[in-house]
C-alpha positions in Angstrom: 13.2 -2.1 -19.8 15.8 -4.8 -20.0 15.0 -8.2 -21.6 16.4 -10.2 -18.7 15.9 -8.4 -15.4 14.5 -8.6 -11.9 11.1 -7.7 -10.6 12.4 -4.6 -8.8 14.2 -3.3 -11.9 11.2 -4.0 -14.1 9.0 -1.9 -11.9 11.5 0.8 -10.8 11.1 4.1 -12.6 8.2 2.8 -14.7 4.4 3.2 -14.6 2.8 -0.1 -15.6 -1.0 -0.3 -16.2 -3.5 -2.9 -17.3 -5.3 -1.6 -20.5 -9.0 -1.3 -19.9 -9.8 -3.6 -22.8 -8.0 -6.4 -21.0 -9.9 -8.6 -18.5 -9.5 -7.6 -14.9 -7.9 -9.5 -12.0 -9.1 -13.2 -12.3 -6.9 -15.1 -9.8 -8.9 -16.7 -7.0 -8.0 -17.4 -3.4 -9.1 -20.5 -1.6 -9.6 -19.9 2.2 -10.5 -23.5 3.0 -7.3 -25.5 3.4 -9.2 -28.7 2.9 -10.0 -27.7 -0.7 -7.6 -27.6 -3.7 -5.6 -24.4 -3.8 -6.4 -21.6 -6.2 -4.0 -19.4 -8.1 -3.2 -17.1 -5.2 -2.5 -20.0 -2.9 -0.2 -21.5 -5.4 1.6 -18.2 -5.9 2.4 -18.2 -2.1 3.2 -21.9 -1.8 5.7 -21.6 -4.7 7.5 -18.8 -2.9 7.5 -20.8 0.4 8.9 -23.8 -1.4 11.7 -21.7 -2.9 12.5 -20.2 0.5 12.8 -23.6 2.0 15.0 -24.9 -0.8 18.0 -22.7 0.1 19.0 -22.7 -3.6 21.4 -20.1 -4.9 19.4 -19.6 -8.1 17.0 -16.7 -8.2 13.3 -17.3 -8.2 11.8 -16.9 -11.6 8.5 -15.1 -12.2 8.2 -15.8 -15.9 7.9 -13.7 -19.0 6.0 -10.4 -19.3 4.8 -8.8 -22.5 4.3 -5.0 -22.6 3.1 -2.4 -25.1 5.4 0.6 -24.7 3.5 3.9 -24.6 6.4 6.1 -23.5 9.9 5.6 -22.3 8.5 4.8 -18.8 4.8 3.9 -19.3 3.9 0.4 -20.3 0.6 -1.4 -20.8 0.9 -5.1 -19.7 -0.4 -7.4 -22.4 0.5 -10.7 -20.9 1.5 -11.5 -17.3 -0.9 -9.1 -15.6 -2.3 -11.7 -13.2 1.2 -12.5 -11.9 2.2 -8.8 -11.8 -1.0 -7.8 -9.9 -0.4 -10.6 -7.4 3.2 -9.6 -6.9 2.3 -6.0 -6.2 -0.5 -7.1 -3.8 1.9 -9.4 -2.0 4.7 -6.7 -1.7 2.2 -4.1 -0.4 1.0 -6.5 2.3 4.6 -7.3 3.1 5.7 -3.7 3.4 2.6 -2.9 5.5 3.4 -5.7 7.9 7.0 -4.7 8.2 6.1 -1.1 8.9 3.8 -2.3 11.7 6.9 -3.8 13.4 9.2 -0.8 12.9 9.8 2.2 10.6 11.2 1.3 7.2 14.9 2.0 6.9 16.3 3.9 3.9 16.9 0.8 1.8 13.3 -0.4 2.4 11.9 3.0 1.6 13.7 3.1 -1.7 12.6 -0.5 -2.4 9.0 0.4 -1.8 9.3 3.5 -4.0 10.8 1.3 -6.8 8.1 -1.3 -6.6 4.9 0.1 -5.1 4.6 3.9 -4.9 6.9 7.0 -4.9 5.7 10.0 -3.2 1.9 10.1 -3.0 0.9 9.6 -6.6 3.5 7.8 -8.7 2.2 4.3 -8.8 4.5 1.6 -10.3 1.5 -0.6 -11.2 -2.2 0.0 -11.6 -5.0 -2.4 -12.6 -7.9 -1.7 -14.9 -9.7 1.6 -14.6 -12.9 0.4 -12.9 -10.9 -1.3 -10.1 -8.1 1.3 -10.0 -9.4 3.4 -7.1 -10.1 0.3 -5.0 -6.5 -1.0 -5.7 -5.0 2.4 -4.8 -7.1 2.9 -1.6 -7.1 -0.6 -0.2 -3.9 -2.3 -1.5 -1.5 0.5 -1.8 -2.6 3.1 0.8 -4.3 0.6 3.2 -7.5 2.6 3.7 -10.6 1.1 5.1 -13.3 0.1 2.6 -16.9 -1.1 2.7 -16.6 -4.6 1.3 -20.4 -4.7 0.7 -20.0 -1.9 -1.8 -17.5 -3.6 -4.0 -19.1 -3.7 -7.5 -17.0 -6.2 -9.4 -15.8 -9.7 -8.8 -12.3 -8.7 -9.7 -12.3 -6.1 -6.9 -13.5 -8.7 -4.5 -10.6 -11.0 -5.6 -8.1 -8.1 -5.1 -9.4 -7.6 -1.5 -9.4 -11.3 -0.8 -5.8 -11.8 -2.1 -4.6 -8.8 0.0 -6.3 -10.2 3.1 -5.0 -13.7 2.5 -1.4 -12.4 2.2 -1.9 -10.1 5.2 -3.2 -13.0 7.3 -0.2 -15.2 6.3 2.3 -12.5 7.2 0.6 -11.5 10.4 2.7 -13.8 12.7 5.9 -13.8 10.7 9.1 -12.4 12.2 11.0 -9.4 10.9 13.8 -11.6 9.7 11.4 -13.8 7.7 9.7 -10.7 6.1 13.1 -9.4 5.0 14.0 -12.8 3.4 10.7 -12.8 1.5 11.3 -9.2 0.3 14.7 -10.2 -0.9 13.3 -13.1 -2.8 10.7 -11.0 -4.6 12.8 -8.0 -5.5 15.7 -10.0 -6.7 13.6 -12.6 -8.5 14.4 -12.9 -12.2 12.0 -12.3 -15.1 12.1 -11.6 -18.8 10.3 -8.8 -20.5 9.4 -8.0 -24.1 8.3 -4.4 -24.6 7.0 -3.6 -28.1 5.9 -0.3 -29.5 3.6 -1.8 -32.1 0.3 -2.9 -30.6 -0.3 -5.4 -33.4 2.9 -7.2 -32.6 2.0 -7.2 -28.9 -1.4 -8.7 -29.6 -0.1 -11.3 -31.9 2.5 -12.4 -29.3 -0.3 -12.6 -26.7 -2.2 -15.0 -28.9 0.7 -17.5 -28.8 1.8 -16.8 -25.2 1.1 -19.2 -22.4 1.5 -18.6 -18.7 0.7 -20.2 -15.4 -2.7 -19.5 -14.0 -6.0 -19.1 -15.8 -5.8 -19.7 -19.5 -7.3 -17.0 -21.7 -10.9 -17.5 -22.5 -12.1 -18.0 -26.1 -13.6 -14.5 -25.8 -10.2 -13.0 -24.9 -8.4 -14.9 -27.7 -11.0 -13.8 -30.3 -10.6 -10.2 -29.0 -6.9 -10.4 -29.6 -7.3 -12.0 -33.0 -9.9 -9.4 -34.0 -7.7 -6.5 -32.9 -4.8 -8.0 -34.8 -6.9 -8.3 -38.0 -7.8 -4.7 -37.7 -4.1 -3.8 -37.4 -3.5 -5.7 -40.6 -6.4 -4.8 -42.8 -8.3 -1.7 -41.6 -6.1 0.8 -43.3 -6.9 4.5 -42.5 -9.8 3.5 -40.2 -7.5 1.4 -38.0 -7.2 3.8 -35.1 -10.9 4.6 -34.9 -11.8 1.0 -35.1 -9.3 -0.1 -32.5 -10.6 2.6 -30.1 -14.2 1.4 -30.7 -13.2 -2.2 -30.0 -11.3 -1.2 -26.8 -14.2 0.8 -25.5 -16.7 -2.1 -26.2 -14.5 -4.7 -24.6 -14.0 -2.4 -21.6 -17.8 -2.4 -21.2 -18.0 -6.2 -21.8 -15.4 -7.0 -19.2 -16.8 -4.6 -16.6 -20.3 -6.0 -17.1 -19.0 -9.6 -16.8 -17.2 -8.7 -13.6 -20.4 -7.3 -12.1 -22.3 -10.6 -12.6 -19.4 -13.0 -12.8 -21.0 -15.5 -10.4 -23.9 -16.0 -12.9 -22.1 -15.9 -16.2 -18.7 -16.9 -17.8 -16.8 -14.9 -20.4 -17.4 -17.5 -23.0 -21.2 -17.5 -22.3 -21.1 -14.0 -23.7 -19.5 -15.3 -26.8 -22.0 -18.2 -27.1 -24.9 -15.8 -26.6 -23.6 -13.4 -29.3 -23.2 -16.2 -31.8 -26.7 -17.4 -31.1 -28.1 -13.8 -31.3 -26.2 -13.0 -34.4 -25.8 -16.3 -36.3 -24.3 -14.5 -39.3 -21.1 -14.2 -37.3 -21.0 -18.0 -36.9 -21.2 -18.9 -40.6 -18.4 -20.2 -42.7 -18.0 -20.3 -46.4 -18.4 -23.6 -48.1 
């Protein structure tokens, strides 16, 4: 993976996933135009502004931090909200274009590079508990029962895809191709690291547009980094335990997100177990 690249090159030939111990999709969509826009709305309006500008400079999607698992498999540590939204938008765009006419050879290869190759090689997949919904609804465009969606993150994924699909519904073929060119040629920077501790430490200091990491997420990262530094021979087993616990925490939060915030969990924990909240004099 090149340090300075394009969205298409970043995705092409790779399998990128969101580690299950990371929080799920958290970008919101505002359907009421009279209200302030949310992150998904801003994502689209930024692209529209760029399209209207006629600038010769490439659109910039920011920096992405990855933990390299193999030569072609990467866990996204920072930038997953942007990357999820990019893939949702591209899938909606290809779906609309295919409804107008069959994709040509270039477009088929472009889709294979950025969305899916064959029937099972996915270029990007979200957290495990939203994975099947993402594959069925966003990538393969299968019908779903929206009343059966378990997590708030799954509902956000569906809402973002429907928002993009609605936006693209009356757009011309020429406009769709112009948007496709903007996205696939847009520039970005990447930093893949093989050492998880380094990736986590970089995440702690990384800022990106959208929702800022919650205190819970920052503490999780700092906790994992401390384990990397000081756990010794027990490092791997402790990290696996932490990842499993945070997977359960984030999935539970996503199930009742309308009634609780991530940092409420942190506050409750500190009240329940006050010894964790003590400092030495």
